DOLUMDREN-822522 format. One record per residue (C-alpha): x negated, y, z. Coordinates in pm, whole numbers, padded with zeros to 5 digits, always signed. Example, Ala and Ser with C-alpha at 12.3 -4.5 7.8 and 13.67 -1.06 7.14 Angstrom:
// residues 2
-01230-00450+00780-01367-00106+00714
***
This chain:
// residues 566
+00000+00000+00000-00132+00344-00095-00250+00570+00188-00187+00947+00170-00453+01181+00307-00453+01561+00327-00771+01769+00354-00673+02121+00459-00868+02338+00437-01153+02214+00221-01462+02370+00382-01783+02517+00239-01588+02710-00024-01446+03062-00048-01074+03067+00036-00816+02810+00148-00779+02497-00065-00569+02194+00025-00626+01859-00144-00380+01570-00111-00481+01224-00232-00320+00883-00254-00577+00609-00201-00531+00244-00291-00795-00032-00279-01069+00220-00203-00993+00453-00495-00796+00771-00552-00488+00698-00763-00316+01039-00745-00408+01390-00633-00261+01736-00576-00457+02061-00561-00290+02342-00366-00399+02702-00312-00271+02807+00029-00282+03186+00003-00136+03436-00240-00330+03703-00431-00134+04028-00461-00390+04237-00649-00178+04240-00967+00106+04415-00785-00126+04653-00600-00273+04777-00930+00055+04863-01100+00091+05238-01154-00271+05319-01079-00536+05485-01293-00715+05212-01496-01049+05337-01362-00941+05218-01017-00915+04858-01134-01286+04758-01105-01292+04878-00744-00971+04697-00644-01037+04373-00831-01376+04333-00663-01181+04300-00339-01014+03982-00469-01311+03799-00318-01606+03874-00090-01840+03659-00301-01727+03695-00664-01729+04075-00659-01967+04164-00943-01790+03933-01188-01450+04095-01133-01594+04444-01176-01747+04334-01506-01436+04163-01644-01228+04462-01538-01443+04726-01710-01456+04507-02021-01075+04483-02025-01044+04861-02006-01309+04908-02276-01130+04658-02495-00797+04838-02454-00946+05183-02523-01195+05064-02790-01498+05196-02603-01852+05114-02709-02117+05059-02442-02470+05207-02471-02753+04955-02505-02913+05052-02174-02585+04984-01998-02552+04644-02168-02904+04544-02063-02852+04665-01705-02523+04476-01687-02694+04168-01830-02965+04183-01564-02696+04203-01295-02508+03913-01455-02817+03692-01477-02942+03772-01126-02597+03713-00977-02574+03378-01159-02914+03265-01029-02819+03366-00674-02481+03193-00700-02614+02866-00844-02890+02834-00582-02637+02895-00305-02390+02648-00453-02623+02350-00469-02825+02391-00152-02587+02567+00085-02242+02457-00030-02290+02111-00183-02622+01949-00090-02491+01826+00244-02244+01604+00053-02546+01406-00070-02824+01473+00185-02821+01316+00532-02991+01570+00757-03030+01331+01052-03202+01076+00826-03472+01335+00755-03590+01292+01116-03708+00940+01026-03919+01055+00729-04296+01051+00707-04394+01408+00609-04706+01281+00428-04500+01050+00209-04255+01334+00147-04543+01555+00033-04671+01283-00199-04323+01241-00348-04279+01617-00390-04618+01658-00559-04530+01380-00802-04218+01571-00907-04345+01929-00947-04630+02170-00882-04428+02389-00641-04688+02554-00416-04486+02502-00097-04460+02123-00138-04723+02044+00125-04726+01828+00435-04750+02120+00680-04424+02271+00550-04239+01938+00564-04367+01868+00918-04261+02215+01035-03910+02168+00895-03881+01821+01049-03978+01965+01389-03722+02241+01347-03449+01990+01261-03543+01775+01561-03515+02076+01792-03170+02155+01650-03048+01796+01694-03195+01768+02044-03016+02089+02147-02678+01935+02064-02580+02253+01879-02613+02170+01512-02511+02513+01385-02513+02517+01003-02552+02137+01004-02246+02069+01220-01957+01848+01103-02155+01668+00834-02074+01307+00752-02411+01186+00881-02458+00811+00848-02167+00779+00604-02193+00463+00389-02187+00675+00072-02510+00851+00181-02804+00661+00034-03105+00889-00012-03428+00761+00150-03548+00957+00456-03834+01120+00261-03594+01253-00003-03363+01383+00270-03656+01571+00429-03758+01709+00089-03405+01837+00026-03367+01976+00380-03692+02171+00339-03583+02313+00006-03244+02396+00161-03416+02634+00403-03641+02774+00129-03334+02833-00089-03204+03077+00173-03506+03295+00099-03485+03277-00280-03113+03337-00318-03170+03659-00122-03438+03767-00369-03202+03716-00662-02941+03925-00487-03193+04206-00440-03185+04262-00818-02807+04297-00803-02841+04540-00511-03096+04760-00689-02902+04785-01015-02554+04780-00860-02645+05023-00579-02524+04766-00326-02381+04416-00300-02123+04280-00249-01888+04522-00425-02127+04686-00669-02070+05055-00742-02237+05116-01079-02015+04922-01322-01772+05169-01478-01561+05174-01798-01796+05279-02079-02122+05164-01921-02296+05208-01587-02323+05502-01348-02691+05460-01259-02905+05717-01438-03221+05605-01622-03528+05826-01592-03878+05671-01587-04019+05960-01379-03737+06044-01137-03731+05897-00783-03351+05942-00783-03290+05724-01091-03373+05381-01230-03742+05457-01284-04063+05277-01379-04145+05178-01022-03804+05015-00964-03814+04839-01301-04151+04679-01223-04036+04585-00874-03745+04400-01038-03995+04228-01269-04196+04104-00969-03880+03950-00819-03796+03781-01150-04144+03626-01171-04119+03496-00813-03773+03346-00869-03867+03157-01182-04098+02910-01008-03834+02816-00750-03561+02760-01010-03774+02555-01251-03997+02368-01006-03758+02315-00715-03388+02356-00795-03385+02185-01136-03615+01908-01011-03415+01845-00692-03089+01813-00883-03248+01565-01123-03389+01361-00834-03056+01350-00651-02880+01268-00978-03113+00977-01049-03066+00832-00701-02688+00873-00726-02666+00757-01088-02341+00572-01011-02175+00913-00973-02210+00971-01346-01910+00736-01371-01681+00951-01155-01521+01292-01175-01491+01365-01548-01123+01458-01535-01014+01711-01799-01265+01713-02085-01128+02006-02282-01408+02257-02218-01372+02635-02248-01648+02896-02224-01707+03245-02360-02017+03417-02506-02227+03623-02268-02507+03878-02250-02410+04118-02532-02700+04275-02722-02509+04541-02918-02273+04825-02826-01956+04655-02960-01984+04309-02805-02033+04113-03128-02391+03984-03078-02468+03767-02776-02770+03585-02633-02553+03299-02502-02282+03139-02720-01937+03029-02605-01644+02838-02743-01406+02545-02700-01460+02168-02707-01163+01933-02728-01150+01593-02557-01522+01597-02478-01620+01564-02844-01905+01810-02912-01829+01793-03285-01500+01976-03222-01682+02285-03092-01507+02605-03205-01702+02926-03134-01569+03237-02963-01764+03521-03117-01667+03867-02991-01472+04076-02740-01198+04104-03005-01182+03729-03070-00830+03629-03184-00890+03261-03103-00943+03340-02735-00683+03619-02709-00400+03411-02852-00493+03084-02682-00458+03175-02313-00126+03128-02134-00021+03050-01776+00256+02828-01639+00431+02854-01301+00644+02537-01313+00457+02401-01009+00351+02737-00859+00518+02944-00588+00655+03216-00817+01003+03301-00941+01102+03096-01247+00941+02818-01450+00799+03017-01740+00486+02979-01949+00363+03319-02070+00069+03509-02212-00106+03713-01937+00004+04045-02090+00368+03936-02054+00355+03779-01709+00538+03887-01397+00413+03824-01043+00714+03755-00820+00622+03528-00526+00874+03263-00414+00754+03018-00150+00938+02682-00128+00712+02462+00080+00498+02176-00052+00692+01967-00307+00506+01677-00468+00719+01696-00783+00813+02061-00754+00623+02374-00655+00319+02319-00434+00055+02589-00494+00000+02964-00516-00237+02898-00808-00086+02931-01155-00164+02678-01431-00361+02823-01723-00369+02642-02054-00561+02693-02376-00342+02625-02676-00101+02433-02453-00369+02210-02294-00544+02222-01955-00912+02311-01980-01214+02271-01755-01433+02578-01714-01764+02628-01538-02134+02555-01591-02061+02212-01741-01828+02362-02001-02075+02644-02063-02377+02414-02106-02191+02170-02331-02067+02455-02552-02413+02611-02574-02562+02267-02647-02303+02205-02919-02376+02551-03065-02744+02457-03098-02867+02710-02841-03240+02631-02820-03310+02717-02452-03009+02514-02338-03115+02215-02547-03468+02245-02403-03353+02233-02042-03090+01963-02108-03357+01740-02261-03601+01822-01982-03345+01739-01712-03222+01419-01875-03582+01312-01937-03668+01347-01568-03348+01171-01459-03420+00885-01701-03775+00851-01569-03665+00845-01205-03365+00616-01267-03566+00376-01483-03306+00383-01760-03221+00612-02049-02962+00875-01956-02798+01080-02231-02579+01393-02248-02265+01181-02198-02365+01145-01831-02290+01515-01784-01913+01444-01799-01907+01365-01427-01929+01490-01071-02310+01474-01063-02320+01609-01419-02161+01934-01304-02453+01985-01064-02704+01911-01340-02531+02155-01575-02538+02429-01311-02913+02382-01259-02970+02385-01636-02765+02704-01668-02965+02861-01384-03290+02789-01569-03145+02942-01887-03053+03256-01694-03404+03277-01547-03536+03296-01903-03274+03560-01982-03379+03777-01689-03717+03813-01861-03554+03882-02200-03311+04143-02067-03577+04320-01859-03803+04352-02162-03515+04472-02383-03430+04744-02131-03791+04860-02093-03843+04864-02472-03525+05063-02530-03616+05321-02266-03962+05350-02422-03793+05460-02745-03655+05762-02558-03299+05630-02525-03171+05718-02176-02794+05693-02242-02600+05477-01995-02230+05560-02040-01966+05656-02299-01714+05922-02185-01377+05787-02074-01096+05893-02313-00742+05989-02213-00500+05845-02470-00119+05859-02492+00104+05556-02549+00048+05190-02465-00282+05004-02498-00350+04637-02432-00688+04488-02362-00866+04184-02226-01214+04142-02088-01388+03810-02045-01705+03706-01864-01877+03369-01829-01900+03390-01450-02096+03139-01237-01778+02935-01184-01664+02962-01549-01444+03171-01775-01306+03481-01605-01067+03704-01796-00880+04020-01696-00577+04135-01895-00451+04492-01879-00157+04688-02022-00208+05066-02000+00088+05299-02056+00058+05680-02028-00286+05637-01869-00148+05418-01589-00165+05042-01536+00163+04887-01642+00057+04523-01599-00259+04351-01481-00347+03983-01460-00670+03807-01364-00711+03452-01497-01008+03327-01298-01228+03013-01311-01073+02852-01004-00728+02916-01150-00830+02707-01451-00986+02431-01240-00781+02430-00918-00444+02468-01086-00147+02242-01015+00023+02040-01287+00129+02250-01586+00458+02285-01774+00403+01939-01927+00321+01797-01578-00039+01736-01691-00275+01750-01390-00530+02026-01351-00907+01961-01360-00950+01905-00983-00654+01670-00977-00761+01474-01285-01125+01451-01174-01034+01291-00841-00841+01000-00993-01065+00692-00985-01307+00834-00727-01417+00580-00464-01329+00650-00102-01508+00420+00142-01339+00559+00454-01011+00756+00420-01072+00904+00765-01402+01052+00637-01329+01131+00271-01680+01246+00176-01639+01133-00184-01338+01360-00235-01543+01656-00113-01826+01565-00350-01610+01595-00657-01418+01905-00544-01737+02083-00435-01902+02008-00771-01666+02267-00926-01770+02530-00667-01413+02635-00575-01337+03000-00500-00975+03006-00392-00989+03370-00282-01019+03449-00653-00735+03220-00758-00503+03336-00479-00506+03589-00197-00284+03636+00107+00057+03515+00224+00253+03511+00549+00546+03262+00530+00737+03446+00807+00739+03770+00610+00562+03980+00871+00360+04288+00783+00003+04189+00865-00159+04527+00814-00096+04858+00642-00359+05062+00460-00305+05411+00325-00455+05437-00025-00547+05796-00107
***
């Protein structure tokens, strides 16, 4: 007889996600993904000046702030047909790449590694053997016995204190944990090092965005940070070369530690290439524009149907009809009034809570579809689309990663292994390495353009009568993010954000087809329903951000707080 389990909330993510599973004979046979809070940003924005939107939409989430600012300014620019100066594009691209590197490092080490790494097992490791293993994998300068011994001593002191802190509530000793003690110590050491390097990546965002989270320099038409090589009050030569020093330092960690660790874990958990594929319609969008109109990009995007790379259809510009016409959202199983399926420009946002209904409405998350089909978004979709498009850096890192996995696993592993739970981690590490290369490219492009005497950073904002519709997309760390805006008489008439976790965490759609989380869980092993580690592994591999997909709800209808907006 099937056993029903509910995990609420899923931890080590942003926001409140509930997962229900039916388990029979040690496997998941059915699943429901439910967002437990409601996002009201769309209603808050109605009637406001469009230039307010980037500031408000960044408050959707305390983590995914930069990405919402970017998608928002692109939506406004699209509606008003604004071109963006080259300096502004390059500065935005540096922010995008640095934020992606920061996010991907945090996701693997801080949010997901403890699904695979047994911290208490690391206490049994021989630091000398760990050092030998680490040196056989990469030339990372901090892979030495003294560092591993110091981390092991630190872990022992934490365990002996009985206050595990960041390592509390892990499934230590779970039968699904199978890394050797030396690998666990290696990963635990790199976990602590990752805390340092994610901070360095975020420093680039802080310098160019004026602060983080909630950057202040992304505005419709460009950026608000002045460029002047000689001025101490602007983005000058000294700051540019400080950014370059951070980029150089980050590169070694990403290529010699993060990418290698993911490959090692993937090889030792090779059985997890059989689980978690789920929806294999993959959607991504092009990123890092290199012209003022958004028609030339460093990174390609597109759509793959049913996992077949030969079906790849490119998305080529910010005016792309294929993308614009393909996106719709359904609320048949979402807590909103009605059962419609509509294009974002035509949607309404009228909350209607009914309680959790297995066959009815059970989530605040809407159900996006691309040409009437659910789609998976995220680094896996992005890497597969770039690979299918023949993007040389992506192909290089895919082949490098699969080569190392094959060597460690003792068997040939091909790109098909990426359609899996562990494959999503590999794709994220590959994408991180691609973005490290792009940080160098974008920095050089900015410096070269400034050297030509071009200091422009923003196009003036126009005031136009009548109605304008626009959309802005961004290949965010968690996948395709798009903002859709209707401007009427210089005020926001309608606003919708279709975010990565809406695509992936959505409930069943208007055809009752399961969303990517739900589909990916079916067939997953669960050794102990009381400790459903395997469910967390697959869900965490998507890097959920439910604050983006939903926001805030009080079922008793109370006013929680009031804020006066000037």
